N, C-alpha and C positions, 0 to 999 in steps of 0.2 A: 504495500499500500504505499502511496506517496505521502512522505512526511512535510507536511506543511505547518507554519507557525502563522496564523493569522490574529489569535488572540493571546493575551497573559492567560487568559480562561482556559486555552489548551494545556495548560502546564497545574500539575498538583502540587503539592509543599516538596515531597520529596523530588519532584524531576527539576524543579526549580533549583533547590541546593546541590543537586547531581551537577546541572549545568554551570552554576557557579564556582563548583569544586573545581571543575574542569578549566573555567576562564582563569583560575588562580595557579592551576599549573600551567597553562599556557605562559601567562602573567611572567613565571618564574623561567620561561624559555626552557619548559621541560615538554617538548612536543616536535614530532616530525616535520620538516621544514619541507618535507616534498608530500604531505599527505594528501595534496589536492593537484597534485601535478597532473595536467591534461584536461583539468576540469575547466569549465568556463561559468562565469556568472554573468548572469545578464541584468542589468539595473534599468529599470524601467521606471522614471522618475517623472511625473506628470505634475509637480510642485517643486517650488526652489528648496534646494538644501545642500548644505555644506559638511556638516558634520558624518550624519548619517551615511551619505553617500559616500562621502572618501574614506570611513572608517571599514565600511562594507569591501571597499576596492583593496583597501590596503590590509583587510584581513585576508581576502582572498590572494593576493600577491605573497603574503607571509608565509603562505602553505605552497606556494608554487603554482598556483592557479591563475589565470587569466579573466579581465572582466570584457564585458562590450556593453555598450548603450547607444539609445538613439539619439542622445545629446539634448535634445529639448521638445517638447510637443511640437512645435512648430517643424520640427525637423523631420517627423513620423507621419504615417498615414493616417492616424487617427486625425490629423488636420483636414485631410481631404475626406473624412467623414468613415473610415474603417471603425466598426466596433472593438468596444475593448476585448470582448471574447475572440474576436478574430485575430487580435493583436497577441492576444494569449498564445492560441495555437501555434501563430508561427513563429514566435519565439521561442516554445517549447522545441522547436525543432533545430534550434541553434544553440541552446543551452543547455545544463546540466540543472541549475538551480534561477530562479528569477526571484529578485529582490523589486517591489513595487511601491510605490507613492502614489498616493492620488486623491483629490479634493473632495471625493465622494465617499462618505461613509459607505461601508459592505463594499467597495470596490474589490478590495483584497479578496475577500471570501468567494467574491464572483470569479475572479481570476483563478483562484484554486481550483472552481468547478471547471475549469474549461484547460487547464493545464495538464500536462502529461509530466510534466518535472516538479520538485519541492516549490513553493512561492514561500517567501518571507514578506510579512506585513511591514513596510517602513514607514506606516501612518496613512489612516484614511480618514479623510475629514475631519470631524470631530468624534471619530470612533476611537480605536484603538493604536497604541503603539511598542508593542511588545519586545520589539529589541531597547528600547529607551528605558523601557521599565527594568529590564533585566540588568542595565549598567548600573542604573540608579540604585538596585538591592543591593549588587557587588559593589558600588562606591560605600553604602551605608556600612555594609559587612566589614570593610575596611578601618572603620573605626568604633563599630560597637556590634552588638549580638542584636539581631532584627527582632527577637522574641520579646513581648511586653513594653517597646519603647514608644514615647510618645512624638509624634509626626504632624508637622504642620502644614497644609497646603494653603497656599495665598496666592492670591490673583484669580484669572478667568477661570474659573472651576465648570464652568457649563460648556464651553465649547474647547477647553483644554484635554488634548488626548493622552496627553502624557499623566496629567492628574489622574483620569478616569482609569488606565491601566495600571497605576501605581498603587492606586486606593486599591482596586481589585486584589493587586498581588499582597500587599498589606495585612488584607483580611485574613490572608492563612498563618499570620504570624502574632497572633492575638495582640494589636495594636493599637492604641488609642489615637482616633483621627481628630486633629484640631485645624478648623478652616476659618478663613476669611476672605470674603470675596464681596467686589460692588452689588449692590443690589440688582438681581435679575440675570447676576451670572455665579448663582450657586451652582453646587453640584446636582445634576441632574435628578428630579425626584426619584425616577426609576432606578437609580445608580443608587442614591440613598438609602430607599427602602431596600435595596437587594443587600445591601453593605451589612446594613444593622440585621437584615435576617440572618445573616452569617454570625451574628454576634458581635460585630464590630463597634466600640463605643465611638462616638461621633458627637462633638461640641463645637457648637458656632460662636463666632466673635466678630465683633464691629470693629474692634481695632487691635493692631500687630502688640501694639504694647501691652494690652490684656493677656497674651499667652506666652511672650516671650521667654519670661523666664521657667517656664513651664514644659518646654519642649526639646528632646533630643536633636531633632533635626527639622531644620525649615528650608520647604521647598517653595522655592518662589517661580513663579510663571510669568509671561508677560502679560499686561493688561491689553488687550487688543483696541486699538483705537479705532477703529473700523466698526465696532460694536456700538459706538456711542454716535449721538444725532447730531454734534456739533464739537470743535476741538476743546472748546470751555469746558463741556461737560466730562469729555476725558481729561483734562491736564487736573480738573477738580478734584476727580476719583484718584487719578495714577499718584499724586503727591503724597497720597496718604497711605500708598502700598510700596513703600522703599527701606529697604533695607540699608541703615547706617551704622558706622562706629560707634555713634552715641546709641545707638538703639541697641546694641549686642554688648553694650556694657552690664545689661540687665541678664543677659542669656546664660545659662549654663556653661563654665570652664570648658567641656568636652562638645558642646553643641555644635553641629557642622549647618553648613551654607549651602544648598543646591540649587541647580537652576538648568534644565534644559538647554538654554541658548538657542537662539540669539537673544541676549538682554538689550533693554533699550536704555531707559534710567531706574528701573527697579532694583537694582543694586548698585549703591555709592562705590565708584571704584578704589575709593580709599580702604575696602573693604576686602579688596583683593589681597593686600597685606596681612590681613590676620588670618592666625593660625584656624579661626571658624571656616574659611574659605574653601571650599573644596569642589567648586565648579568648573575647574579646568582639568583637574585630576579627573573628575568626572568624565569629562569629554574625552580624555586620553584613555579611559577604561571602555571605551566602545569597541575597541581594536580587538582586545582580549576576548569580551564577551561576544563579540558578532563572530570572531574566530571558533569560538565555542559552539555558538548556532549554526554554523555553516557545517562544521564536522558533523553533528547531530543530522542535519539534511543530508548530508552529501555521502555519509559513510556506512 
């Protein structure tokens, strides 16, 4: 059976831990550098990407494999009206696995239905982003145990697929979730209900200051300007969702700050110099984690 990775829900806790353990071994340079020699990865990105796309391609190269890409939406036959299903059927004949990013939620699962090779979801609209979640968990695990920690999700929690995937994964580790978001951009009601049904405790706040001293992980996401009716409304909200060195004076000594990047102004650049800042390490961790994912679907 073809092994797709479409949602973090495709994993149980044991499977996540095993993949993270494999990523740790890879990070320690304990892997066969020719494990995927002769294999080809197709990267189909219908939305902009820097970290996800480059880290998947770097992951493939470190195993001796190669990557192919259409370059941009304008450069492929979808611009001529070809359906996603037909594109996936065609690309399946050229590659051994496909990594896809698409603006429409559910596109990755649709691609998996028509692919004859493994499909990895690199983000589908406001849906899921499983590879980001796995590297988020890996980064947290470098600093602390996952079980029973307090995690703050801050920013656009309605449309932020990284927040959706991470919250779902954390429900497997008895985590207490703390949320702060602008009105109208809270966690989707269906996801909130699902998490609570799984036993996750969720506490909502109006201000970051109210939770900063209680959490072990501060997970920032971008407040998406396009969700607001005008610039004034956006800037009024964005200014209150910002991590600064002054704010972090009240944080736990071992608390870490994460961000899926790119950031706009929600993390003061001065935070980069503090021991709390782990978001650039988080980005770097995309390579060993995605290497572990490629091994899982291609071996």
